[in-house]
C-alpha positions in Angstrom: 79.4 105.9 95.8 82.7 108.2 95.1 84.1 110.3 98.0 84.0 113.9 97.9 87.4 114.5 99.8 90.1 116.6 97.8 93.6 116.0 97.6 94.4 118.8 99.2 92.0 118.0 102.2 93.6 114.1 102.5 97.0 115.8 102.6 96.1 117.6 105.8 94.5 114.7 107.0 97.3 112.4 106.5 100.0 115.0 108.1 97.6 115.4 111.0 97.5 111.9 111.8 101.6 111.5 111.3 101.7 114.4 113.7 99.8 112.9 116.0 101.4 109.5 115.5 105.2 110.7 116.2 103.7 113.2 119.2 102.4 109.8 120.7 105.6 108.1 120.0 107.6 110.8 121.4 105.9 111.1 124.6 106.0 107.1 125.3 110.0 107.2 124.6 110.1 109.7 127.3 107.8 108.4 129.4 108.8 104.7 129.4 112.1 104.2 128.3 113.1 100.2 128.7 116.3 98.1 128.0 116.2 94.5 127.9 118.1 91.8 128.7 119.5 91.7 125.1 120.4 95.4 125.4 123.5 95.0 126.8 124.9 92.3 123.8 123.3 94.8 121.1 125.4 97.8 122.6 128.7 95.7 123.5 128.0 94.8 119.4 127.7 98.7 118.7 131.0 99.4 120.8 132.9 96.9 118.6 131.5 98.3 115.2 132.2 101.8 116.2 135.8 101.6 118.1 136.7 98.9 115.7 134.5 98.5 112.7 134.1 94.8 113.5 130.9 93.0 114.3 132.8 91.3 117.4 133.2 90.9 121.2 135.5 91.0 123.5 136.3 87.5 124.7 139.1 85.9 127.0 141.0 89.7 126.4 140.9 89.4 122.7 138.5 90.6 119.8 136.4 87.9 118.6 134.2 88.2 115.4 130.6 86.7 115.9 127.5 86.0 114.2 125.4 85.9 117.5 122.8 88.6 116.3 122.4 89.7 112.9 124.1 93.1 112.7 121.4 95.7 111.5 120.3 96.5 115.2 123.5 96.9 116.6 124.7 98.9 113.4 121.6 101.1 114.1 123.0 101.8 117.8 126.7 102.2 116.3 125.2 105.0 113.9 123.1 107.0 116.6 126.0 107.0 118.6 128.5 108.6 116.3 126.1 110.9 115.2 124.2 111.5 118.2 126.5 110.8 121.1 126.3 108.6 123.9 123.0 107.0 125.3 120.1 105.4 124.4 117.8 108.4 124.4 118.7 109.5 120.8 118.2 105.9 119.6 114.9 106.0 120.6 113.8 109.3 118.8 115.1 107.4 115.6 113.2 104.8 116.5 109.6 107.1 117.0 110.5 108.5 114.1 111.1 105.2 112.2 107.7 103.6 113.6 106.0 106.8 112.5 106.8 106.2 109.0 105.4 102.6 109.5 102.1 103.9 109.3 101.7 105.2 105.9 103.3 102.3 104.1 100.7 100.1 106.4 98.1 102.2 105.2 99.0 101.8 101.4 98.8 97.9 102.1 95.2 98.7 103.1 94.6 100.9 100.2 96.3 98.1 97.9 93.6 95.3 99.4 90.5 97.6 98.6 88.5 98.4 95.8 89.5 101.7 93.8 86.3 103.3 94.9 87.1 103.3 98.4 91.0 103.3 98.4 91.5 106.8 100.0 89.1 106.3 102.6 90.6 102.7 103.5 94.2 104.5 103.1 93.1 107.4 105.9 91.6 104.6 107.9 94.6 102.2 108.0 96.9 105.0 108.5 95.1 106.4 111.9 94.7 102.6 113.3 98.8 102.4 112.3 99.4 105.6 114.3 97.2 105.2 117.5 98.5 101.6 117.9 100.0 101.5 121.4 101.9 98.2 120.8 104.4 99.5 118.0 104.4 102.8 120.1 105.4 101.4 123.0 108.6 99.1 121.5 109.7 102.5 120.2 110.8 103.0 123.6 112.5 99.8 123.7 116.6 99.0 122.7 115.5 95.8 120.7 115.0 95.5 117.3 111.1 95.3 117.0 110.9 99.1 115.3 113.1 98.7 112.5 112.1 95.1 111.9 108.4 96.3 111.6 109.4 98.9 109.3 111.3 96.5 106.7 108.9 94.0 107.2 105.7 96.4 106.4 107.9 97.6 103.4 108.6 94.1 102.0 105.0 93.4 102.1 103.9 96.6 100.4 106.3 96.1 97.7 105.5 92.5 97.5 101.9 93.0 96.9 102.7 96.3 94.5 104.9 94.1 92.3 102.2 91.1 92.2 99.6 94.0 91.4 101.3 95.7 89.0 102.8 92.5 87.0 100.0 90.1 87.0 97.6 91.5 84.1 101.1 91.4 82.1 102.4 87.9 82.9 105.3 89.7 85.1 107.1 90.5 81.9 107.0 94.2 82.8 110.3 95.0 84.2 108.6 97.7 86.4 106.7 95.3 87.9 110.1 93.0 88.0 112.3 95.8 89.2 109.4 96.3 92.2 109.4 92.5 93.3 113.4 92.9 93.3 113.0 95.6 95.8 110.8 93.6 97.9 113.4 90.9 98.2 115.9 93.6 99.3 113.8 94.8 101.9 112.9 91.7 103.0 116.8 91.1 103.2 117.6 94.2 104.7 114.7 93.4 107.3 116.6 89.9 108.1 119.4 92.0 109.4 117.3 93.1 112.0 114.5 90.3 112.8 115.6 87.1 110.9 112.4 85.7 110.1 111.6 88.7 107.7 111.7 86.4 104.5 108.8 84.8 105.6 106.9 87.7 103.8 108.2 86.2 100.6 107.4 82.7 101.6 104.1 83.7 102.1 103.6 85.2 98.8 105.2 82.1 97.0 102.8 80.0 98.7 99.8 81.9 97.5 101.3 82.5 94.2 102.2 78.9 93.7 98.8 78.1 95.0 97.1 80.0 92.1 99.8 79.6 89.5 100.3 76.0 89.6 99.3 74.8 86.0 102.2 74.4 83.4 101.2 77.8 81.6 101.6 79.6 84.9 105.1 78.5 85.6 106.7 80.9 83.5 105.6 83.9 85.0 106.0 81.6 88.7 109.7 81.4 87.8 110.1 85.3 86.7 108.5 86.4 90.2 110.8 84.1 92.1 113.7 84.8 90.1 112.9 88.8 90.9 112.4 88.4 94.7 115.4 85.9 94.8 118.0 88.5 93.1 116.7 91.0 95.5 117.3 88.9 98.6 120.4 87.6 97.6 121.7 91.5 96.9 120.7 92.3 100.1 122.0 89.2 102.3 125.1 88.2 100.1 127.6 90.8 102.1 126.6 89.2 105.3 126.9 85.6 104.0 130.5 86.6 102.2 131.4 88.4 105.8 130.7 84.9 107.7 132.5 82.9 104.9 135.8 85.1 104.8 135.9 86.1 108.7 134.0 83.4 110.3 135.1 80.5 107.9 131.8 79.0 107.8 128.8 78.9 105.0 126.6 80.7 107.8 124.1 83.4 107.4 121.7 83.5 110.3 123.1 83.1 114.0 122.9 79.7 115.6 119.1 78.9 116.9 119.7 79.5 120.7 122.0 82.7 119.9 124.5 81.7 122.1 127.6 83.6 123.0 131.0 82.4 122.3 131.9 79.7 124.7 128.5 79.7 126.1 126.4 76.1 125.8 123.4 76.4 124.1 120.4 75.1 126.6 118.8 72.7 123.8 117.8 70.2 125.9 116.2 72.4 128.1 114.5 74.2 125.5 112.8 71.1 124.5 111.7 70.0 127.6 110.0 73.5 128.1 108.6 73.3 124.5 106.2 70.3 126.1 104.7 72.6 129.0 105.6 76.4 128.7 102.8 78.2 127.3 102.7 82.0 129.0 104.9 84.7 129.2 105.3 84.7 132.9 106.6 81.1 132.7 109.6 82.5 130.4 110.6 85.0 133.2 110.4 82.1 135.9 112.1 79.7 133.9 113.8 79.8 130.3 115.4 83.3 131.4 116.7 82.3 134.8 118.6 79.0 133.6 121.7 80.9 132.9 122.4 82.7 136.2 119.2 82.6 138.7 118.1 80.0 140.9 115.0 77.7 139.5 112.0 77.1 141.7 110.2 73.7 141.6 107.4 75.4 143.5 106.8 78.0 140.9 106.4 74.6 138.4 103.1 74.8 136.5 101.1 71.2 136.9 101.4 70.7 133.1 105.0 70.4 133.7 104.8 67.0 134.9 103.1 63.7 134.9 103.9 62.1 138.0 105.2 62.9 141.5 108.3 60.8 140.3 108.6 62.9 137.0 108.5 66.2 139.6 111.3 64.9 141.9 113.2 64.4 138.7 113.0 67.9 138.0 113.5 68.8 141.6 116.5 67.2 141.5 118.1 68.7 138.2 116.8 72.3 139.5 118.7 71.6 143.0 121.9 70.7 141.1 121.3 74.0 139.2 120.9 76.1 141.8 124.4 75.4 143.4 126.2 77.4 141.0 123.4 78.5 138.3 125.3 76.6 135.8 123.6 74.0 133.1 126.2 71.2 132.5 125.6 69.1 129.3 125.0 66.2 131.6 121.7 68.3 133.2 120.9 69.3 129.4 120.9 65.8 128.3 118.6 64.8 131.5 116.0 67.7 130.8 116.1 66.3 126.8 115.3 62.6 128.0 112.8 64.1 130.0 111.2 65.8 127.0 111.7 62.9 125.0 109.4 60.9 127.3 106.8 63.5 127.8 106.4 63.6 124.0 106.0 59.5 123.6 103.3 59.6 126.6 101.5 62.6 125.2 102.0 63.7 121.7 99.5 65.9 121.2 100.3 68.0 124.1 103.6 68.6 122.4 102.7 69.2 119.1 99.6 70.6 119.2 97.9 71.8 122.3 101.3 73.7 124.1 101.6 75.5 120.6 97.7 76.5 120.7 98.3 77.5 123.9 101.3 79.4 122.6 99.1 81.5 120.0 96.7 82.7 122.6 99.8 83.4 124.7 101.0 85.4 122.0 98.0 87.1 120.4 95.8 87.3 123.4 97.6 89.5 125.7 97.7 93.3 127.5 101.4 93.6 126.2 102.5 95.2 129.4 106.2 93.5 129.6 108.0 96.9 128.5 105.2 98.7 130.9 105.4 99.4 134.6 102.1 97.5 135.4 101.3 94.3 136.9 98.7 93.0 134.7 97.0 91.8 137.5 93.3 91.6 137.0 91.8 89.0 139.7 90.4 88.9 141.9 88.6 92.2 140.1 87.6 94.0 143.5 91.1 93.5 145.1 93.0 94.4 142.0 91.2 97.5 141.6 91.3 98.4 145.5 95.0 97.8 145.2 95.5 99.7 142.8 92.6 101.2 140.2 95.3 103.0 137.9 97.2 99.6 137.2 93.6 98.0 136.6 92.5 100.2 134.5 95.6 100.3 132.2 95.6 96.6 132.0 92.0 96.5 131.0 92.5 99.2 128.5 95.4 97.8 126.9 94.0 94.1 126.8 90.8 95.5 125.2 92.8 97.4 122.8 94.5 94.4 121.8 91.3 92.4 121.3 89.9 95.4 119.4 92.7 95.1 116.9 92.3 91.6 116.4 88.3 91.4 116.0 88.7 94.2 113.6 91.2 92.7 111.7 88.6 89.4 111.8 85.7 91.4 110.9 87.1 93.0 108.1 88.3 90.0 105.9 85.4 89.4 104.0 85.5 93.2 102.8 89.1 92.4 101.0 88.5 93.1 97.5 91.8 91.8 96.3 91.7 88.2 97.6 95.4 87.5 96.3 96.6 90.6 98.2 94.8 89.8 101.3 95.6 85.8 100.8 98.9 87.0 101.0 98.9 88.9 104.1 97.0 86.3 106.0 99.4 83.7 104.9 102.2 85.8 106.5 100.4 86.4 109.9 99.8 82.5 110.3 103.2 81.8 109.0 104.6 84.3 111.5 102.8 82.7 114.6 103.3 79.3 113.7 107.0 79.9 113.4 107.0 81.9 117.0 105.5 78.9 118.6 108.6 77.1 118.1 110.9 79.3 119.7 112.0 78.6 123.5 108.8 80.8 125.1 105.6 82.5 123.5 106.9 86.5 124.0 104.0 88.7 123.0 106.6 91.1 121.4 107.3 88.3 118.1 103.7 89.0 116.8 104.3 93.2 117.6 105.9 93.3 114.1 102.8 92.2 112.4 100.7 95.0 114.0 100.8 97.0 111.1 99.2 94.5 108.8 96.4 94.0 111.3 95.9 97.8 110.9 96.1 97.5 107.0 93.5 94.4 107.8 90.9 96.2 109.9 90.8 99.5 107.7 89.0 97.4 105.2 85.9 97.8 107.3 85.7 101.5 106.5 85.4 100.5 102.6 81.7 100.4 101.2 79.8 97.6 99.8 78.3 99.4 96.8 77.6 97.5 93.3 80.6 99.5 92.0 83.0 98.4 94.5 82.1 95.0 94.1 82.3 95.1 90.5 86.1 96.9 90.7 86.9 94.0 92.8 
C-alpha cells in the first residue's frame, strides 16, 4: 500500500498542525501562568548573569560564584529579560514556540521507527499526537527548565537515531554519519545545561548498541560511535567544566545531588528516610518541600512511614524539634538517616523494590495537575462531582489523556519496524524512569520530558501491516 498524499498537501497538513499546537500553547500560557519553588532561584541567577555577567548569587553581602543549578535555564531567562524586558510572560511565549518546535522532531523520530511505505503517515500521526499533548503544553507556562529540556532531549534522540540509521550499513566509516552522531552528543550536552540527566539518551543508545555489537568484529564500529558521541558531548560541556575548575577550583560538572545553596545543609539523612516510604506527589508537598521552612505534621504521615508505635514516636519527637524553628540540624538529619538504615534492614525489599515501583506509578499514572488550579479529587465520586463538576471533569479528562498516551505507546511497540531505534527509545524511557525513582520525591514533571517520545512510539499504530512494509523492515 502506498500513500496518495502529495508533498504540497503534506506541507499544508504540517503547517496546520504546528499552528494548532502553537495556538494551544499560547492559550495555556495566557490562561495558566505558573511560577514554581525553583523560580526565584532561577531568576536570581538570571539577574546576576544579566547585570554582572557572572553565574553567581548574593551571599553575605558579596557575589558568590555557584554551581547550584545548571546554567542553561538561567541563561534563557537572562536573554529574554535583555531582549524583551523584565517579567516572565515573554519567557513563556518563547517556551510555547520551543515546545511547538519539539513536535516535528518527535514526528521525525516516529517516521524513523516506521517502514518506508508508512513514514509520511506515521510522521503526521506523531506530529498531531505531539502538538495536542496537554502535558508538555502545560509546562510551557511554567518558569521551569522542562520545556527547553524536552526540546534538547528530543533533538538528541532524533540525531542519535539518524546517525545510527545512516552509519549502520557502512560500519560507521561514513564521515557524515559520524558528524550526525557528534551532533547528537552535542545536543545531549546542551540539554544537560537545562536538565542534567539528558545524556541518558546517549547511555541508552550505548547500551543497546553494546548489546548488538558485543562480538570482537563489531568493536571497531562501536568505538567509532562512542568516540563521535563523546567528542560532541565534551565539546558542549567542556566550557562549563572549565569554568567550574577556574572559578570554583573544583573538578565539578553537575550541581551537588541535593542542589543545596551555599551555607545550606543538604537534608541527605531526611531524604534517605523518605526513600523508604514516600511514594506520592502529595507526600512530597507535605514533607520534602516543607523540611526547610514549614512545619512537619505527624498526623499526616502515612502508615507505611513507621513500623511500630515506638518508631512513630521517634519521628514525632524529631518533627517537634524541627518545628520549633523549622530547622533541620546535622544531629536531626543523622537521626533520620539512622531510621532509614533500620527500616531498610528490616524490610530491604520495601526500600529497594516496592517503594520504587510505587514511585514508577506515581511518575506515570497521574492527571498531572500540579501546575493547574484543580484539586484532583475524584472520590467519593458523587460528592466530588457535586462539589465542583468542572474540577472533576478536568481531572478525569487529563487522567484519561495521560493513560491514553501510555496505552497507545505500549500497543504500538509491536508495530515498530526499526527494532534498533525502538530499543533505544524504550531503553531511554526505562533508564529515565529508574533514575527518577531515586530522586527525593517522584514528581510527575520528571517524565513530562519523555512525552514527545511516547508520541513517537504511539504514532506507529498508524502504520499498516501490509507485506511490503514488513519486507521493508
